[in-house]
Steps between C-alpha positions, in 0.01 A plus 500: 500500500186705529160329470427736208802387306445133589146519365622666185761230435257220569215654294729479196549130570125440547427655164772305330377182675142555380620536139718191518228293658234633267264552784383759758467500875134398482433178688403211279396142585755297687730277293396142442558273797763225473397139476380345826788372710714821499240677709337448836132420442377626835506862371450508118524876470866500398751219471717580803208559741479467783847635563749429654424134490695173546305358216768677296791339690652151485700302754881567482732341754775735404324816599499637861120488513459166326297667226571669170283743311384358163318734267449404141513763229130437429412580858666843502326830411545584134520825303217595267709341225485173691859489622518351853749613763795268494479304828867388508622733771190452716548121484831535687304604808441255790183677602301822477561850635470562879294808405305361206158641436258202536268504197166335432182581314168475684219571252263764639701556824405801714788559743289706744210257510747218559675684777850480352769684688606817309827683530338732752423203737779248479422364848161375373688240297574300817138491620378144575235526228704695241394390152863460391745289691872523426661217691862404564446125466836425677410686820122511490508883542290731295664792320358852476414648161278746325299431189355711217322460173710621213392866455644504148243237391188656647341500157608144418335286774584181307874587525495672837719310746502499880847596616607381845815676631694361795540767765843355602753303298416134474751259662768376263463139393163461673183356349191719516137407465234747371141434593203708373160453661170688514552683176199724426370716215364852531159378611662298778425167339760221528716438196519118427839332492640412160401148394859390451583586862170372643590158360805492726295599802239237443706235329237469228606494138870450567681254274692212667833650392436874574849620589362797687291301749772429764618859489146635542438253781790643685385857435152428632646332812723800570199732495287262703765512781449876539124481499419556136218268395570345156140512389491878561799557265470682170854409399827390656850436378869511617838634393862493615702811567849513352789421729765742632740345257263540210438862585846626606748226396599655170582840651688354795706289258582812298595697814709227665698407191565860398630600848699174545683590180548862617638386833655774713564734209308809416290486181665663197351833409548802274430863579380674186423848631549710813298815533576749780220745574536847655250584779330722245455209260385262766479594867459138612719284281873575470600236245342246270690195382385280215644178357458130467569196715611179334263224601516132384226448243252218558312596184516378142635715218578863576272497805263758351119496492377161399801313633446201724678335789801295382493132589828376353446327166132466584328795351816615323462247221122505499472208743267590797655467844399211716220557749728581796795641315668802666633803308873508412721792407511560124872603504407856408469805726214742551596862538254607766453879487522697823431853614628616843429832673740624774319751726644836586476410868758222460866571595803283571436552872132410463477282188166409345300194598452257211170393351379339182194661342236314298326701228129487404303340218684465171734782613865582526765523785502879445189499722747578784496847356148553623462773756384269775805272462738792494336638807539181695852460364623836619297526825602160631839467319412208268686425181239325285605282207259351251509261206228394251241230573583344167194305381278787622704804434450789245686308225257208544178682434451379136582141593284496820208658314536246216478206742139592576428431136685169501542353848738230379768775508435585868751263661789726371368780724538301820834354380648845452364620830695222675815626334408850627496366854862386455584841351366668811690263729828557311450874508433482876822299553692757299360772719614342826818327401822687626647455153184604320356845467663626819843443340415704194571871455147545384377429856779696683562859590790710357733359766426140390278419807186290448168678512305172552483287814567132411516403867144613570352231276257503219127574488215496249231749418259465203165634387213353297653237277807548716282414800350198324820350357693628801320250722636209301842665479502539880415134546821396320728782625805401694669840528213684679231419752270800497278622212242771450232410248315808388143464359561129476299185459541154358321290242462664161195284423314696771666836422466533122134568447487706820762739361450803278839410346367178348236653267726508185604140557137402555425655156757264343349202675152599379633478144676161527314325781150663508333227699469630864519142640824447317634830623454397861669166430787692340554702811515178704737342250727802500515494875646145496807636326503849646550333839858441401574872485257692725418500867208259476738210450744605779282664763489200735879539530532877501526543874506227769541179296795583278603313192820281517821691552300817558458715810171606652368838389287779636263682265316828535208539264369849421151476336301783344133482598287489180804449278402502130796311373590225764199350672509540882303171525798314350727686746293361786542149366879556512485645854309193627749267325823658629365560852507882485329689777276801434534861623170590664282687471562433130228721370268782616153380606265442216761476223510122448209319350611172656303326770823456695784700344830322458353167617763248604788755544582548866577852630831630623455506876776748592780711347777475411408169343766254376346285229333528165218751466235647273415869517202648312556851370194722439517782249201668663219363288272212596482333165487120552578296187233296316404179683566290197755445216469847359747785498402818698448715191269802501445812705321299772837362602682834523867563420739208499683483835761249368794739539380656827678291764852532360472877489413550869781621724356280787499194275861570405600535862330173580670325204841633592471401863387150409774440245780624736378359832240226427242689709161611380420831668166674519530817297126559506450587871267211565268606221436383140797589278378791292 
């Protein structure tokens, strides 16, 4: 789907939403605060602040972390009509996102005067006197981050939050402490700590039964141990990161049950059309095959937009599933669409290598018909097959857009994305199974000999959304061990407002949730669920620490410098998390605005390199993205280089070599890749 068409579709929904809500996108006063008790009093700006926060969890011996999130409806952001987000699905979590934006309001804060580490100087976050300390309380180690004041609230200082973004995924199941000290306004004057927090520091004014006092005592002790003086603190709090089981357990249960039922058989499939092309019609692709693969449905109803994961009777009869319930097959079948292109270079003597392909934002599997994909297919003899990322495919546009007007509907998006992962896995198994596609006339020559190589294994290549979701898919893949993630990243809560693609959805949010403080909380809340179906929830197991019953993987990341659609800053977070090494020199001198470009990502020392890697592709223009949560829109940021890497012959050669051999080769002659 083109961005122009996407904006047209969403603009219609924005207009309709404004009429239904009887309002405009103009920001009004925040909705009334809930009664005291549902909110944390140490930051009275919005109910859930500071966030994430163990104030909003309760002890639970049945959960892997020993905690359980507990939001009340009155604590959740509400639409302008006063309807709060339904917290039911969030309250199944045993902790917060490993990539959660950390949110707090500091009245009058000046980030520069305070010396807060920006995205251009991540290393400063670990300085001994850094004004923000992000501490793993279990290990006593500080975690790098960058922080920024919400650029979308520059004209609303009373609603403008400080957003602290971890520069590497936070450890699953760990407890983190956040400490803010030396906060200063634009004149350099100190900002006094909130009275509610100061009472915990001094002990004055606390009631004899203050349930927060023991927790705060532990927080202050944790910070004292790493040299943070309690009386210098502006604010401190703690939170627990969700466990591996909480993040990935649902998807692993779906995968393992579905493939145990399949056993040694090939998935059932149907070929609906075979199109043979003459060289004049298509000089690179000889045949296109389309059809469907039958996949066990783990969704309710017909599995279409708005359907939810199936939990047996729970959910099917209106009864919510238990906190730790795992999805079960509904008994129905999803017909996962597929499109496969067989290159003209493939013959029975030299059959095509097999690779899944992941399409881009709200797109279609026919993206394999793009010129760059066809070029790689024919040049390097790859047969690419693709299916839809249901949940975030073209057919989902109206539903996805609508969720930004009513976030209670959002859980269905991540539920359907988990089904899409299974669809990809089943398509992949059909591709490499001897009794799958290889045994079908649609994938054979006139003499009945297979044109695809099932013995050479399976691979994955995806771009944009296919690079983002492809990271999670890789982490659960059992049929392949090498993936190329094109223009990738992780963590939609970081990506959304930094992407030109999000503008139409932002317009819908501005109608329904106009308060900028609420909007930042919404991004953090969405990430808690999105972790189940995007790379942020799986990155710690994508390469060297595999999930149960899953092999290790190698990943090659191709990043476009100055990308307008997928933030390179979020790609760097992924590279640090998965242990990828950097091709250097990554950029021409003077291009980066960072104090130390690609901080925390070690270089590749020699080629060929066997491991996971990140390569920065330069389109020839030194346009660094904005150093805050804004999209690079406007002539000062040049043309969008988002599609540049995949179109380069050298990049395609590097990808093909990596997928087929596991070796990263230098295709840039020791220079920046441009």
